[in-house]
C-alpha positions in Angstrom: 0.0 -2.0 7.3 -2.3 0.1 9.3 -2.9 3.5 7.8 -5.5 4.3 10.4 -8.2 6.8 9.8 -7.1 10.1 8.2 -8.5 12.8 10.6 -10.6 15.4 8.9 -8.6 18.3 10.7 -5.1 18.8 9.1 -2.4 17.2 11.2 0.2 19.7 9.9 3.3 19.7 12.0 5.4 21.6 9.8 9.0 20.3 9.3 10.1 23.8 9.6 9.0 23.9 13.3 10.9 23.6 16.5 12.9 20.8 17.9 12.5 18.6 14.8 14.9 20.7 13.1 18.1 19.3 14.6 20.2 18.8 11.5 20.3 18.0 7.7 21.8 14.7 6.7 23.6 14.3 3.6 24.1 10.8 3.9 23.4 8.4 0.9 22.9 4.8 1.8 24.0 1.8 -0.2 21.9 1.0 -3.4 22.1 -1.4 -6.2 25.4 -1.5 -8.0 25.5 -4.2 -10.8 28.5 -4.9 -12.9 27.1 -5.2 -16.3 30.5 -5.8 -17.8 30.5 -9.3 -16.4 27.7 -10.0 -19.0 29.4 -12.0 -21.8 26.4 -13.4 -23.5 23.7 -11.5 -25.4 20.2 -12.9 -26.2 18.0 -11.1 -28.7 14.1 -11.1 -28.7 11.9 -9.9 -31.7 8.2 -10.7 -31.2 7.6 -10.1 -35.1 10.1 -12.1 -36.6 11.5 -14.2 -33.7 11.0 -17.9 -32.9 11.7 -19.5 -29.7 13.4 -22.3 -31.6 16.0 -19.9 -32.6 19.5 -19.6 -31.0 18.5 -16.0 -29.9 21.1 -14.3 -32.0 20.7 -10.7 -33.5 20.1 -12.6 -36.9 18.0 -15.3 -35.4 16.2 -13.9 -32.4 13.8 -15.7 -30.0 10.1 -14.5 -30.0 9.3 -14.2 -26.4 10.8 -12.5 -23.4 10.1 -15.6 -21.3 12.2 -17.8 -23.2 15.1 -15.6 -23.2 14.6 -15.4 -19.5 14.9 -19.1 -19.2 18.2 -19.1 -21.1 19.5 -16.3 -19.0 18.8 -18.4 -15.9 20.6 -21.4 -17.2 23.5 -19.1 -18.3 23.6 -17.9 -14.7 23.9 -21.2 -13.1 26.7 -22.1 -15.6 28.6 -18.9 -14.5 27.7 -16.8 -17.5 26.3 -13.3 -17.2 23.6 -12.5 -19.9 22.1 -9.3 -21.6 18.5 -9.8 -23.1 18.0 -7.3 -25.8 14.3 -6.9 -26.6 13.2 -5.3 -29.9 10.5 -2.8 -30.1 6.9 -4.2 -29.9 4.0 -5.5 -27.5 4.7 -8.6 -25.7 1.8 -10.5 -24.1 3.3 -12.5 -21.7 4.1 -12.8 -17.8 7.9 -13.0 -17.3 9.6 -14.7 -14.5 13.3 -14.3 -13.5 13.9 -16.7 -10.7 17.5 -18.0 -10.0 16.9 -20.6 -7.2 19.5 -23.2 -6.4 22.8 -23.2 -7.9 22.7 -19.6 -8.8 25.7 -17.6 -9.2 26.5 -14.0 -8.8 26.6 -13.3 -12.5 24.4 -10.4 -13.5 21.2 -10.3 -15.8 20.2 -7.4 -17.8 16.7 -7.2 -19.3 16.5 -4.4 -21.5 14.7 -2.6 -24.5 16.9 -2.2 -27.5 15.4 1.2 -27.7 14.1 2.7 -24.3 10.3 2.9 -24.2 9.5 0.9 -27.3 8.9 -2.4 -25.5 5.7 -3.0 -23.7 4.9 -6.1 -21.7 1.1 -6.3 -21.7 -0.9 -8.5 -19.3 -4.1 -8.1 -21.5 -5.4 -10.0 -24.3 -7.5 -8.6 -27.4 -11.1 -9.2 -27.5 -12.6 -9.4 -31.2 -15.8 -11.4 -30.7 -18.7 -9.0 -29.8 -22.5 -9.3 -30.1 -24.9 -6.4 -29.7 -26.9 -7.0 -26.4 -30.5 -7.2 -27.1 -31.6 -5.1 -23.9 -29.5 -2.2 -25.1 -28.1 -1.5 -28.6 -25.2 0.6 -27.1 -24.0 -2.3 -25.1 -21.9 -5.4 -26.5 -21.4 -8.9 -25.1 -18.4 -11.4 -25.3 -17.8 -14.7 -23.6 -16.2 -14.3 -20.3 -14.2 -17.7 -19.4 -12.6 -16.5 -16.0 -14.0 -17.3 -12.6 -11.9 -15.0 -10.5 -14.6 -14.0 -7.9 -13.6 -11.3 -5.3 -10.1 -10.8 -4.2 -9.1 -11.3 -0.5 -9.7 -8.4 1.8 -7.0 -7.0 3.8 -6.7 -8.2 7.4 -5.2 -6.6 10.4 -7.9 -4.2 11.2 -8.2 -2.8 7.8 -11.2 -0.6 6.9 -14.1 -2.1 5.1 -13.3 -2.8 1.5 -16.3 -2.1 -0.8 -16.9 -5.0 -3.3 -15.7 -2.9 -6.3 -12.3 -2.6 -4.5 -11.9 -6.4 -4.3 -12.4 -6.9 -8.2 -9.6 -7.2 -10.5 -10.9 -6.8 -14.0 -9.9 -4.5 -16.6 -11.2 -3.5 -20.0 -9.6 -1.0 -22.2 -11.2 0.4 -25.6 -8.9 2.1 -27.8 -6.4 2.8 -25.0 -9.4 4.0 -22.5 -9.9 2.4 -19.2 -13.6 1.4 -18.8 -15.2 1.8 -15.4 -16.4 -1.3 -14.0 -19.9 -1.7 -12.3 -21.1 -4.8 -10.3 -24.6 -5.2 -12.0 -26.0 -5.0 -15.3 -28.7 -2.5 -14.2 -25.7 -0.2 -13.3 -24.6 0.1 -16.9 -26.4 3.3 -17.4 -23.7 5.4 -19.3 -21.0 5.0 -21.8 -17.6 3.8 -20.7 -18.6 1.0 -18.4 -18.5 -2.7 -18.2 -19.8 -5.5 -16.2 -18.6 -9.0 -15.7 -21.3 -11.9 -15.2 -19.2 -14.9 -14.0 -22.5 -16.9 -13.5 -23.5 -16.6 -17.1 -20.0 -16.2 -18.5 -20.5 -12.9 -20.3 -18.7 -9.6 -20.3 -20.9 -6.4 -21.1 -19.3 -3.2 -22.4 -20.8 0.0 -23.2 -18.0 1.7 -25.1 -17.5 5.6 -25.6 -19.8 7.0 -28.1 -18.8 6.5 -31.5 -16.8 3.3 -31.0 -16.8 0.6 -33.6 -16.3 -2.6 -31.4 -15.8 -4.7 -34.5 -12.6 -2.7 -35.6 -11.6 -1.0 -32.4 -8.9 -2.0 -30.0 -10.4 -3.7 -27.2 -8.1 -5.4 -24.6 -9.1 -7.4 -21.4 -6.4 -7.9 -18.5 -5.7 -11.4 -18.2 -2.5 -11.8 -16.4 -2.1 -11.2 -12.7 1.5 -10.1 -13.1 3.7 -8.9 -15.9 7.1 -9.5 -14.3 8.2 -11.4 -11.3 12.1 -11.3 -10.1 12.3 -14.1 -7.4 15.3 -14.9 -5.4 17.6 -13.3 -7.9 20.6 -11.1 -7.4 22.3 -8.6 -9.5 19.5 -7.9 -12.0 18.8 -4.8 -14.2 15.8 -4.0 -16.0 15.9 -1.2 -18.2 13.7 0.7 -20.7 10.5 -1.4 -20.6 6.9 -0.5 -20.0 4.5 -2.9 -17.9 0.7 -2.5 -18.2 -2.7 -4.1 -18.0 -1.9 -6.7 -15.4 -5.2 -8.1 -13.7 -3.6 -7.7 -10.3 -5.7 -7.7 -7.1 -5.6 -4.4 -5.0 -2.9 -5.8 -2.8 -0.8 -7.3 -5.5 1.3 -5.8 -8.2 2.1 -5.9 -11.8 5.9 -6.0 -11.3 7.4 -7.9 -8.3 10.7 -8.3 -6.8 10.5 -10.7 -4.0 13.6 -11.9 -2.0 16.1 -10.3 -4.4 19.3 -8.3 -3.9 21.1 -5.7 -5.9 18.2 -4.9 -8.3 18.3 -1.8 -10.6 15.0 -0.6 -12.2 16.3 1.9 -14.7 13.7 3.8 -16.9 10.9 1.5 -16.2 7.4 2.3 -16.5 4.5 0.4 -14.7 1.2 2.0 -15.6 -2.5 1.2 -16.1 -2.7 -2.0 -14.0 -5.6 -3.1 -11.9 -3.7 -3.2 -8.7 -0.2 -1.9 -7.6 2.4 -0.8 -10.2 5.8 -2.0 -8.6 6.2 -3.9 -5.4 9.4 -5.0 -3.8 9.2 -7.4 -0.9 11.0 -9.0 2.0 13.7 -9.7 2.1 15.3 -7.5 -0.5 18.5 -5.5 -0.2 20.2 -3.0 -2.3 17.2 -1.7 -4.7 17.6 1.3 -7.0 14.7 3.1 -8.9 16.3 5.3 -11.6 13.9 7.4 -13.8 11.2 5.2 -12.9 7.3 5.9 -13.2 4.2 4.3 -11.8 1.1 5.9 -13.1 -2.5 5.3 -13.2 -2.7 2.0 -11.3 -5.6 0.8 -9.5 -3.8 0.8 -6.1 -0.4 2.1 -4.9 2.2 3.1 -7.5 5.2 1.8 -5.6 4.7 -0.9 -2.6 7.7 -1.5 -0.4 7.9 -4.1 2.4 11.0 -4.6 4.8 13.6 -3.7 2.2 17.0 -2.3 3.1 19.2 0.2 1.3 17.0 1.8 -1.5 17.8 4.7 -3.8 14.9 6.8 -5.4 16.5 8.7 -8.1 14.0 10.9 -10.4 11.0 8.7 -9.8 7.5 9.9 -10.9 4.1 8.6 -9.4 0.8 10.0 -10.5 -3.0 9.4 -10.8 -2.8 6.1 -8.6 -5.4 4.3 -6.5 -8.3 4.8 -9.0 -9.7 1.4 -8.1 -9.6 2.3 -4.3 -11.2 5.6 -4.9 -14.3 4.0 -6.6 -14.8 2.4 -3.2 -13.6 5.3 -1.2 -10.8 3.3 0.1 -7.9 6.0 0.5 -5.8 5.2 3.4 -4.7 1.7 3.8 -1.9 0.2 2.1 -1.8 2.9 -0.5 0.0 5.9 -1.7 1.9 7.0 -4.7 4.5 5.2 -2.9 3.6 3.0 0.2 6.8 2.3 2.2 6.5 -0.4 5.2 9.3 -1.2 7.5 12.1 -0.1 5.0 15.7 0.6 6.4 18.1 3.2 4.8 16.5 4.9 2.1 17.6 7.9 0.0 15.2 9.9 -2.2 16.7 12.4 -4.6 13.9 13.7 -7.0 10.6 12.2 -6.1 7.5 13.6 -7.7 4.0 12.7 -6.7 0.8 14.3 -8.4 -2.8 13.7 -8.5 -2.7 10.4 -6.7 -6.1 9.5 -5.2 -4.6 8.8 -1.8 -1.2 9.8 -0.2 1.7 11.1 -2.2 4.0 8.9 -0.2 3.1 6.9 3.2 6.0 5.9 5.5 4.3 3.2 7.4 5.7 1.6 10.5 9.4 0.9 11.5 11.1 3.0 8.6 14.5 4.0 9.7 17.1 6.3 8.3 15.2 8.1 5.5 16.9 11.1 3.7 15.0 13.2 1.2 15.9 16.0 -1.1 13.9 17.5 -4.0 10.5 16.0 -3.2 7.5 17.6 -5.0 4.0 16.4 -3.9 1.0 18.4 -5.5 -2.6 17.9 -6.1 -2.7 14.4 -4.2 -6.0 13.8 -2.4 -4.3 13.4 1.0 -0.9 14.9 2.1 2.3 13.0 3.1 1.9 10.5 6.1 4.8 9.5 8.6 3.3 6.9 10.7 4.7 5.0 13.6 8.4 5.4 12.5 11.5 5.5 14.7 13.0 7.8 12.0 15.2 9.7 11.6 13.3 11.2 8.5 15.2 14.2 7.0 13.6 16.3 4.2 15.2 19.2 2.4 14.3 21.4 -0.4 10.9 19.9 -1.1 7.4 21.1 -1.8 4.1 19.9 -0.5 1.1 21.6 -1.5 -2.8 21.2 -2.6 -3.9 18.3 -0.6 -6.9 17.7 1.5 -4.5 17.1 4.5 -1.2 18.6 5.2 2.0 16.8 6.3 0.7 14.3 9.1 2.9 12.8 11.7 1.2 10.2 13.8 3.1 8.1 16.6 6.5 8.8 15.1 9.6 9.5 17.1 13.2 11.0 16.4 12.1 13.2 13.6 14.8 15.4 12.3 13.5 17.2 9.3 13.6 20.3 7.3 11.4 21.5 4.3 
């Protein structure tokens, strides 16, 4: 996933220039098409009044999404399509939909009863605090984890500073604190330090914060949702947040799955990537989906075929990478690696501390309309791709670099 070094000089080969302007394709490639009418079973989840020993009816709902997912998988193997309906609330769990052996083609829908009111949160509340003797502005709490540093990227990646290889997140009243790597580096509010040797978490909250009554959350789950070896899945109207993912890992993962629709999904404020789709997956649709404020890439794609991006938004990503001056490797509002047959219709990338979008190696048959990229740290990058990549009715502006084309061929593009 070699992004190479971004040259200081702008490599702007405007898509409005010369022989690259051969044609404007209007082809839309295959995408996810899930027949939800085949779902004949309904399961209800309510984190407030539910109980996982209940049957999961509307009158007697389950308490956790994980319990509902397990029933949906069993139903699938029995030839029953299932709709999971999640009532408003915060669900502190890590969900897995893995069909595995004996799976059928019947669909599963995981959806919020009311769009946007369900949050799957990978963090846990911290309520036990003591004032640190060395500084009355700093509070301590026991730290049970021994995560150490995440593995560095291989394959010739640039140096990753130690801060990039951490995965901890602390949020105080919804605000993300800045991690430092030594207690002596805590010299201003809004910072935290994890001392794994002593088993202590140190937090210097924003001025005026009451740590005893405030809302303090610590990321604890490496992922919030994993769809593994599953087909014909819809996820609709849910928020996924506060996963303690490493820089190269993701809060929401779709692995080896086909015909998956992510509809009005939001994956934001995670330590690593927001949403990752990985090989071998075919037929993916992002519809009205958002990834904001993630520590690494907003969207990560690896060897996926037949993808539709429809009204997608990605902003303010790669904050952890930026802490370690790590902008150009395996990153972007979206990082697309070796994907074939993609259609973008309405893709907005703003204020990412990296590329708005990086097509990285062996991307083939890419058609784009109505892309808007502004105020990103770097410009769009097309690297080592056969193409064709066709862009129309799009805007790219206000970045350190322009549109960079590096070692790519067969470009047929219009802006």
